[in-house]
C-alpha positions in Angstrom: 92.8 35.0 -95.2 89.2 35.8 -94.6 87.9 36.8 -91.2 85.8 33.6 -90.9 88.8 31.4 -91.7 91.0 33.3 -89.3 88.4 32.9 -86.6 88.1 29.2 -87.2 91.9 28.7 -87.1 92.5 30.8 -84.0 94.8 28.8 -81.7 93.4 30.2 -78.4 89.9 29.6 -77.0 88.0 30.6 -73.9 86.9 27.7 -71.7 83.2 26.8 -71.9 82.7 28.3 -68.4 84.4 31.6 -69.3 82.6 31.7 -72.7 79.3 31.4 -70.9 80.3 34.2 -68.5 81.2 36.5 -71.4 78.0 35.7 -73.3 76.1 36.8 -70.3 77.5 40.3 -70.6 75.3 43.0 -72.1 75.8 43.3 -75.9 78.3 40.4 -76.1 77.7 37.8 -78.7 79.6 34.8 -80.0 81.3 36.8 -82.8 82.8 39.3 -80.3 84.1 36.4 -78.2 85.7 35.0 -81.4 87.3 38.4 -82.1 88.9 38.4 -78.7 90.3 34.9 -79.3 91.6 36.1 -82.7 93.8 38.7 -81.0 95.0 36.2 -78.4 92.7 37.1 -75.5 91.3 33.8 -74.3 91.0 33.9 -70.5 88.9 36.1 -68.2 92.1 36.9 -66.3 93.7 38.3 -69.4 90.6 40.2 -70.5 90.1 41.8 -67.1 93.5 43.5 -67.5 92.7 45.0 -70.9 91.5 48.4 -71.9 88.3 48.2 -74.1 89.6 51.0 -76.5 92.8 49.2 -77.0 90.9 45.9 -77.6 88.9 47.7 -80.2 92.0 49.0 -81.9 93.7 45.6 -81.8 90.7 43.8 -83.3 90.4 46.4 -86.1 94.1 46.3 -86.8 94.0 42.5 -87.0 91.1 42.6 -89.3 92.8 45.2 -91.4 89.8 47.5 -91.4 87.6 49.5 -89.0 85.1 46.9 -88.0 84.5 47.5 -84.3 82.6 50.7 -83.8 81.5 52.6 -80.6 78.8 50.1 -79.9 81.4 47.3 -80.2 83.6 49.2 -77.8 80.7 49.4 -75.4 80.3 45.6 -75.7 84.0 45.2 -74.9 83.6 47.5 -71.8 80.8 45.1 -70.7 83.0 42.1 -71.4 85.9 43.5 -69.3 83.5 44.3 -66.5 82.0 40.8 -66.7 85.4 39.3 -66.5 86.3 41.3 -63.4 83.0 40.4 -61.7 83.4 36.7 -62.6 86.9 36.6 -61.2 85.9 38.5 -58.1 83.1 36.0 -57.5 85.4 33.1 -58.1 88.0 34.5 -55.6 85.2 34.8 -53.0 84.4 31.1 -53.2 85.7 29.0 -50.3 
């Protein structure tokens, strides 16, 4: 199955609110969000618990080739940080 087809048929998706929070992170784009969904990470709560290097490995393993490089891992670091910040801000709401 092609990567594009796999992304389109991924059964898990971030909510629109969480997708917007992720896309606000430095170096994060729609394709990286789709890669996270492809490996089953589709909530900020789940993302906040993950290790960026392990996410990189999981995405590359799922794609069957080394696709995410060091810059991609940096984007994943930013995504994890954004998830944690978003959740911390949400927990501070009355």
